[in-house]
C-alpha positions in Angstrom: -19.8 -22.2 -17.2 -20.4 -25.9 -17.6 -17.5 -26.1 -20.0 -15.1 -24.5 -17.6 -16.4 -26.6 -14.7 -15.8 -29.8 -16.8 -12.4 -28.6 -17.8 -11.3 -28.1 -14.2 -12.7 -31.4 -13.1 -11.0 -33.2 -16.0 -7.5 -32.1 -14.8 -8.2 -33.1 -11.2 -5.2 -34.9 -9.7 -2.9 -34.1 -12.6 0.4 -32.3 -12.4 0.1 -28.6 -11.6 1.2 -27.6 -15.1 -2.0 -28.9 -16.5 -3.6 -25.7 -15.2 -2.1 -24.1 -18.3 -5.1 -25.6 -20.2 -7.3 -22.9 -18.6 -5.5 -20.1 -20.4 -7.8 -18.0 -22.6 -11.4 -16.8 -22.6 -14.3 -18.7 -21.0 -17.9 -17.7 -21.6 -19.8 -18.0 -18.4 -23.2 -17.0 -19.9 -25.6 -14.3 -19.0 -23.2 -11.5 -19.9 -20.3 -12.9 -17.9 -16.9 -14.2 -19.0 -13.6 -15.2 -17.4 -10.2 -14.4 -19.1 -7.2 -16.3 -17.8 -4.2 -14.2 -18.7 -1.5 -16.0 -16.7 -1.3 -19.3 -14.9 1.3 -19.8 -12.1 4.0 -22.3 -12.8 3.5 -24.2 -9.5 1.6 -23.8 -6.2 4.4 -21.7 -4.6 4.8 -19.2 -7.5 3.0 -15.8 -7.5 -0.8 -16.3 -8.0 -2.4 -16.6 -11.4 -3.9 -13.5 -13.0 -7.5 -13.5 -14.3 -10.2 -11.0 -15.4 -13.9 -11.4 -14.7 -16.1 -9.3 -16.9 -19.8 -8.7 -16.4 -22.1 -6.6 -18.6 -23.8 -3.5 -17.4 -27.1 -5.3 -17.9 -26.2 -7.7 -15.1 -25.2 -4.9 -12.7 -27.3 -2.6 -10.6 -24.9 0.1 -9.5 -26.6 3.4 -8.5 -26.3 6.2 -11.0 -25.1 8.5 -8.2 -21.9 6.4 -8.0 -21.1 6.8 -11.7 -21.6 10.5 -12.0 -18.3 12.1 -12.9 -14.6 10.9 -12.8 -14.1 11.3 -9.1 -17.2 9.3 -8.2 -16.3 6.6 -10.7 -12.8 6.3 -9.2 -14.4 6.0 -5.8 -16.9 3.5 -7.0 -14.2 1.3 -8.4 -12.3 1.6 -5.1 -15.5 0.7 -3.2 -16.1 -2.4 -5.3 -12.5 -3.7 -4.7 -12.9 -3.2 -1.0 -16.2 -5.1 -1.0 -14.7 -7.9 -3.0 -11.9 -8.2 -0.5 -14.3 -8.2 2.4 -16.3 -11.0 0.8 -13.2 -13.2 0.2 -11.1 -12.2 3.2 -11.2 -15.6 4.8 -10.5 -17.5 1.6 -7.2 -18.5 0.1 -8.0 -18.7 -3.6 -9.4 -15.3 -4.7 -7.9 -11.9 -3.9 -8.0 -8.4 -5.2 -5.7 -5.3 -4.9 -8.0 -3.2 -2.6 -6.5 -0.3 -0.8 -5.8 0.8 2.7 -6.7 4.2 4.0 -6.1 6.0 0.7 -8.3 5.9 -2.4 -6.2 5.5 -5.5 -6.9 4.9 -9.2 -6.2 1.2 -9.3 -6.1 -1.3 -12.2 -8.0 -4.0 -10.3 -11.5 -2.7 -11.2 -12.3 -1.1 -14.5 -15.4 0.4 -16.1 -15.9 0.6 -19.9 -18.7 0.8 -22.3 -19.6 -2.8 -22.1 -19.4 -3.4 -18.4 -17.3 -3.9 -15.3 -14.0 -5.8 -15.3 -12.5 -7.3 -12.0 -8.8 -8.1 -12.2 -7.9 -10.8 -9.7 -5.1 -12.9 -8.3 -6.1 -16.5 -8.1 -4.1 -19.0 -6.1 -5.2 -22.2 -8.0 -5.6 -24.9 -5.4 -3.4 -27.9 -5.2 -2.5 -30.8 -2.9 1.2 -30.9 -3.0 1.9 -30.4 -6.7 -1.3 -32.1 -7.8 -4.3 -30.2 -9.1 -7.4 -29.9 -6.9 -9.8 -29.6 -9.9 -13.1 -29.8 -8.0 -12.1 -26.9 -5.7 -10.8 -24.9 -8.7 -14.1 -25.4 -10.5 -16.1 -24.3 -7.4 -13.9 -21.2 -7.0 -14.1 -20.1 -10.7 -17.6 -21.1 -11.7 -19.5 -20.7 -8.5 -17.8 -18.6 -5.9 -16.3 -15.9 -8.2 -19.6 -15.2 -10.0 -21.5 -15.2 -6.8 -19.2 -12.6 -5.1 -19.2 -10.5 -8.3 -22.9 -10.5 -8.4 -23.2 -9.6 -4.7 -21.0 -6.5 -4.9 -22.2 -5.3 -8.3 -25.9 -5.5 -7.3 -25.9 -3.8 -3.9 -29.1 -3.3 -1.9 -30.3 -1.0 0.8 -27.6 0.0 3.3 -24.9 -1.2 0.9 -26.1 1.3 -1.8 -26.1 4.1 0.8 -22.6 3.3 2.0 -21.3 3.2 -1.6 -22.8 6.6 -2.4 -21.4 8.0 0.8 -17.9 6.7 -0.1 -18.2 8.4 -3.5 -19.3 11.7 -2.0 -16.4 11.7 0.6 -13.9 11.2 -2.2 -15.5 13.7 -4.5 -15.5 16.3 -1.7 -11.8 15.8 -1.1 -10.9 16.1 -4.8 -12.9 19.3 -5.1 -11.2 20.8 -2.0 -7.8 19.9 -3.4 -8.5 21.6 -6.7 -9.7 24.7 -4.9 -6.4 25.2 -3.1 -4.4 27.0 -5.8 -7.2 29.4 -6.6 -7.5 30.2 -2.9 -3.7 30.8 -2.7 -3.2 27.8 -0.3 -0.9 24.8 -0.4 -2.8 22.8 2.2 -5.9 22.6 4.4 -6.6 20.8 7.6 -10.2 20.8 8.7 -11.3 21.4 12.3 -12.0 18.1 14.0 -9.5 16.1 11.9 -7.6 13.3 13.7 -4.0 13.3 12.5 -2.1 10.8 14.8 -2.1 7.2 13.7 -2.8 4.3 16.0 0.7 2.9 15.8 3.8 2.7 13.6 2.3 -0.3 11.8 -1.3 0.9 11.6 -2.8 3.4 9.2 -5.9 3.9 11.3 -6.6 6.9 13.5 -5.3 6.9 17.1 -8.3 6.3 19.4 -9.0 9.2 21.8 -6.6 11.5 19.9 -6.9 15.3 20.3 -9.0 16.6 17.4 -7.3 19.3 15.3 -8.6 22.9 15.7 -7.3 25.8 13.6 -6.1 29.0 15.1 -8.5 31.8 14.3 -6.0 33.8 12.2 -5.5 30.9 9.8 -9.1 29.6 9.6 -10.6 29.5 6.2 -13.7 27.8 4.8 -13.7 25.6 1.8 -16.7 24.5 -0.2 -17.6 20.8 -0.7 -20.1 19.7 -3.4 -21.8 17.2 -1.1 -21.2 17.9 2.6 -21.2 21.6 2.3 -18.7 24.3 3.6 -16.1 23.2 6.1 -13.7 25.3 8.2 -10.1 24.6 9.1 -6.5 25.8 8.9 -5.5 27.0 5.5 -1.7 27.2 4.9 -0.9 29.9 2.4 1.5 29.8 -0.4 5.1 30.9 0.3 7.3 29.8 3.2 5.6 28.1 6.1 7.4 26.8 9.2 6.0 24.2 11.6 7.8 24.6 14.9 7.4 23.3 18.5 8.9 21.1 21.1 9.6 17.4 20.7 6.5 15.1 20.7 4.1 18.0 20.3 2.9 16.9 16.8 5.1 18.7 14.2 6.0 15.6 12.3 2.5 14.2 12.7 1.1 17.2 10.9 3.8 17.0 8.2 3.0 13.3 7.7 -0.7 14.0 7.3 0.1 16.7 4.8 2.4 14.5 2.7 -0.2 11.7 2.7 -3.0 14.0 1.7 -2.0 14.3 -1.9 -4.4 11.3 -2.0 -8.0 11.0 -0.8 -8.8 9.1 2.3 -11.7 6.9 3.3 -14.4 8.1 5.7 -13.4 7.5 9.3 -9.7 7.8 8.6 -9.6 11.2 10.4 -7.8 12.8 7.5 -10.7 12.8 5.0 -10.9 16.6 5.2 -7.2 17.2 5.0 -5.9 18.1 1.5 -2.6 19.1 0.0 -1.7 20.3 -3.4 -1.4 17.4 -5.8 2.1 18.3 -7.0 3.5 18.4 -3.4 6.8 16.6 -3.0 8.5 15.5 0.2 12.3 16.2 0.0 14.9 14.6 2.3 18.6 13.6 2.4 19.5 10.3 0.9 23.1 9.2 1.5 24.5 6.9 -1.2 22.0 7.6 -3.9 23.0 8.1 -7.5 22.7 11.5 -9.2 23.0 11.8 -13.0 23.6 15.1 -14.8 21.7 17.4 -12.4 22.6 21.1 -12.3 23.4 21.5 -8.6 24.9 25.0 -9.0 21.9 26.8 -7.4 23.0 25.2 -4.1 26.5 23.7 -4.6 29.2 25.6 -6.4 32.5 24.5 -7.7 34.0 21.6 -5.7 37.6 21.4 -4.5 39.7 20.3 -7.4 37.7 22.3 -9.8 34.8 19.9 -10.4 31.9 21.6 -12.1 28.5 21.0 -10.5 26.4 22.2 -13.4 26.3 18.6 -14.7 26.8 16.6 -11.5 27.3 12.9 -11.5 27.7 10.6 -8.5 27.0 7.0 -7.6 27.4 7.7 -3.9 26.0 11.2 -3.1 26.4 12.8 0.3 23.4 13.9 2.4 23.6 17.6 1.3 24.2 16.7 -2.4 21.4 14.2 -2.5 18.9 16.6 -0.9 19.9 19.3 -3.3 19.5 16.9 -6.2 16.1 15.7 -5.0 14.9 19.2 -4.7 16.0 20.2 -8.2 14.6 17.0 -9.7 11.3 17.7 -8.1 11.2 21.2 -9.6 12.3 19.7 -13.0 9.3 17.3 -12.7 6.8 20.1 -12.1 6.4 20.2 -8.3 5.8 23.7 -6.9 5.3 22.8 -3.3 8.0 21.2 -1.2 7.8 19.5 2.2 10.9 19.1 4.4 11.6 17.9 8.0 14.7 19.0 9.8 15.0 15.5 11.2 15.5 13.9 7.8 17.5 16.7 6.2 21.2 17.3 5.9 22.1 20.1 8.4 24.7 21.7 6.2 22.1 21.9 3.4 19.5 23.6 5.6 21.6 26.1 7.5 25.1 27.6 8.2 24.9 29.7 11.3 26.8 33.0 11.8 29.6 31.5 13.9 30.3 28.9 11.2 30.2 31.6 8.5 32.9 33.5 10.4 35.0 30.4 10.9 34.7 29.1 7.3 34.6 31.8 4.7 32.2 31.8 1.8 34.9 31.1 -0.8 35.9 27.9 1.2 32.3 26.5 1.4 30.7 25.4 -1.9 27.3 24.8 -0.4 24.7 27.6 -0.4 22.3 26.6 2.3 18.7 26.4 1.6 17.9 29.2 4.0 19.7 31.6 1.7 17.6 30.7 -1.4 14.2 29.8 0.0 12.9 33.4 -0.6 14.1 33.3 -4.2 12.2 30.0 -4.6 9.0 31.6 -3.2 9.4 34.5 -5.7 9.5 31.8 -8.5 6.2 30.4 -7.3 7.6 27.5 -5.3 6.2 27.1 -1.8 8.0 25.4 1.1 6.7 23.9 4.2 9.5 23.1 6.7 9.3 21.4 10.1 11.9 22.8 12.5 12.8 22.2 16.1 16.3 23.3 16.6 17.1 26.3 14.3 15.8 29.8 14.3 17.6 30.9 11.2 14.5 30.5 9.1 12.3 32.8 11.2 13.3 36.0 9.3 12.4 34.4 5.9 9.1 32.8 6.8 5.7 34.0 5.7 3.8 31.9 8.2 4.9 30.2 11.4 2.7 27.5 13.1 3.7 26.2 16.5 2.4 22.8 17.5 1.7 22.5 21.2 0.1 19.3 22.5 -1.0 18.5 19.0 -2.8 21.8 18.6 -1.6 24.6 16.1 -0.9 28.1 17.2 -0.2 31.0 14.8 3.1 32.5 16.2 4.0 34.4 13.0 4.0 37.8 14.7 6.2 36.6 17.6 8.5 34.8 15.2 9.1 38.1 13.2 9.8 40.0 16.4 12.5 37.4 17.3 13.8 36.8 13.8 14.1 40.5 12.8 14.3 41.9 9.3 14.7 39.3 6.5 18.1 39.3 4.9 18.6 40.2 1.2 18.1 37.3 -1.1 21.3 35.6 -2.1 21.9 35.9 -5.8 22.8 32.7 -7.7 22.0 30.6 -10.7 18.4 30.1 -11.8 16.6 27.8 -9.4 14.2 26.3 -12.0 16.3 23.6 -13.7 17.0 23.2 -17.4 15.7 19.9 -18.6 18.0 17.0 -19.1 18.0 14.6 -22.1 18.3 10.9 -21.4 20.1 8.4 -23.5 17.2 6.0 -24.2 19.4 3.1 -25.4 21.2 3.0 -22.1 17.9 3.2 -20.3 16.4 0.3 -22.2 19.5 -1.8 -21.6 19.4 -1.1 -17.9 15.8 -2.2 -17.6 15.8 -5.1 -20.1 19.2 -6.5 -19.3 20.7 -9.3 -21.2 17.7 -11.6 -20.9 15.1 -8.9 -21.8 12.8 -10.0 -19.0 10.1 -7.5 -17.9 9.4 -8.9 -14.5 8.3 -6.4 -11.8 9.0 -6.9 -8.1 8.2 -4.6 -5.2 10.5 -5.0 -2.2 10.7 -3.3 1.2 13.3 -0.7 0.0 12.3 -0.3 -3.6 11.4 -1.6 -6.9 12.9 -4.1 -9.4 11.9 -3.5 -13.0 13.4 -6.1 -15.3 17.1 -6.0 -14.6 17.1 -2.6 -12.8 16.9 -2.3 -9.0 15.8 1.1 -7.8 15.9 2.2 -4.1 12.8 4.2 -3.3 13.1 4.2 0.5 13.6 8.0 0.6 10.6 8.7 -1.8 8.2 8.8 1.1 5.0 9.4 -0.8 5.6 6.4 -3.0 5.6 3.6 -0.5 2.3 2.0 -1.5 3.4 -1.2 -3.5 0.6 -0.6 -6.0 1.9 2.9 -6.8 5.4 1.5 -7.3 4.0 -1.1 -9.7 2.2 1.7 -11.5 5.5 3.5 -11.9 7.1 0.3 -13.2 4.5 -0.1 -15.9 5.0 3.5 -17.0 8.8 3.0 -17.2 8.3 -0.1 -19.3 6.0 1.9 -21.6 8.7 4.7 -21.7 11.5 2.4 -22.9 9.2 1.3 -25.8 9.4 4.9 -27.2 11.9 5.5 -30.0 14.8 7.9 -29.9 16.1 10.1 -27.0 13.6 11.6 -24.6 14.0 15.0 -23.0 13.0 15.3 -19.4 11.5 18.6 -20.4 9.0 16.8 -22.5 8.5 13.8 -20.3 6.3 15.4 -17.6 3.9 16.4 -20.4 4.1 13.0 -22.1 3.5 11.2 -18.8 0.6 13.5 -17.8 -1.0 12.7 -21.2 -0.5 9.0 -20.6 -1.9 9.1 -17.1 -5.0 11.0 -18.2 -5.9 8.1 -20.4 -8.3 5.5 -19.0 -6.0 2.7 -20.4 -2.8 4.1 -18.8 -2.2 0.7 -17.2 -2.1 -1.0 -20.6 0.4 1.3 -22.2 3.2 -1.4 -21.8 1.0 -3.9 -23.6 -0.1 -5.9 -20.6 -3.0 -6.1 -18.1 -1.7 -5.5 -14.6 -4.0 -6.6 -11.8 -2.3 -4.7 -8.9 -1.1 -1.3 -10.1 -2.2 2.1 -9.0 -1.8 5.3 -11.1 1.2 7.3 -9.8 1.8 11.0 -10.1 4.2 12.4 -12.8 6.6 13.6 -10.1 6.8 10.1 -8.6 7.6 8.5 -12.0 10.4 11.0 -12.6 11.7 10.6 -9.0 12.0 6.9 -9.7 13.7 7.4 -13.0 16.2 9.8 -11.5 17.2 7.1 -9.0 17.9 4.5 -11.7 21.7 4.1 -11.4 22.1 3.4 -15.2 20.4 6.6 -16.3 22.7 8.6 -18.6 21.9 12.2 -19.6 23.3 13.6 -22.8 23.6 17.3 -23.7 
């Protein structure tokens, strides 16, 4: 510590580039060390990246917070939140702590030797001159003090940490139980689904608590808080209907976000959805590469074959069909859709239009004609509708939202909808895997300069030379998750030979099960979160330079 302190003070007042001398490992004594991995080029560049390591002998974390993978993930999340709270008013030290969701982040790690905190450090300067004394204080006094405070909690802090771990463990257990219970989602009685505003993740004050209809109420077990009752949505085809502003999209939003765990007090900490659930929507202008669209889009005018469809500017219906089939290809077996963000001609074609435009003149087979076939293949669909009754005959469950409360109107919907139509025959719905040309993928990402820089923007992700628009991948909007995807893509292009998408889900699942998933690309990210396999492959499918081979 004295050596680092002296080193910082010796460069006081020098050009900012002299901070480069801090690169490397610094022994801070008493089982603590600081590793400086990257020093920013100037005061206006992205912050420096550092790792602070402390041995288990210097920590006093409760055993209850380290018991099992779910609690360990929650404990790491809790430590990041505590570090952020301790340094919130400071400009030098920062950490990638989360919002309302609890993710597997790279900012706090546990290993056999101890705890590692991965930080961003804005090294202080006056203009372009080094403020060495302030840097020494931040790195040798403030950082160790904050680390010691959060890693040696006492009293109420210990209780709060254990409670955080229990809440996360309960959600993970409930989510795992969905499949064995024949459910795709669960919303506990008393949950608060509306958010405070469009820019706030917190719960809406004085919102109406959710209460399940009796016919859909089930009870799930929790290892810590015990049994809990709420609405269980069964596998198959579920419709969420109702008038405008009655809570249909609010419920759908809660379900699509509940693939992840939430913090206590969020209002959705007892709402869980199957982990492989994918939100599907139309996406005008996206690229599509080698997807077999024939289950929904037949031969196009001019004789174009849709069994290997390519486009750099897909329409709404084409893009939604591609997104659905890509999700199935990636392993998703639960789809979410909202009428408001779907292409109408992909969802339905009513009887009058069928009479006006004959089947041989319309290449699109609407989703309503194939949704039952998907259900028979084990793929569930949850669809929000407000303007079309064509789905009533094919639904297994119909939930009406009325003043933010759910009503089970399945029986009435069947009376209105009548007998379900015969399933429409067509090509297999579960896609045949594509094979990617890896040299083209590497070239697209590396570019001419071979730079591996990652940038997260409002509409998407830049990985090296590749720009990927992710605005329509609604469950992948957390910047840390996008960085996690980027690190996986960089690890992927390091693989030799062509890669089949058929094998990629398994390969990615194997990688993501490893504790060192964040280091597969040969680096040490400080601000990445572990994504799902379906999110990585959804990103890959939107890379415009992707080239399938057959």
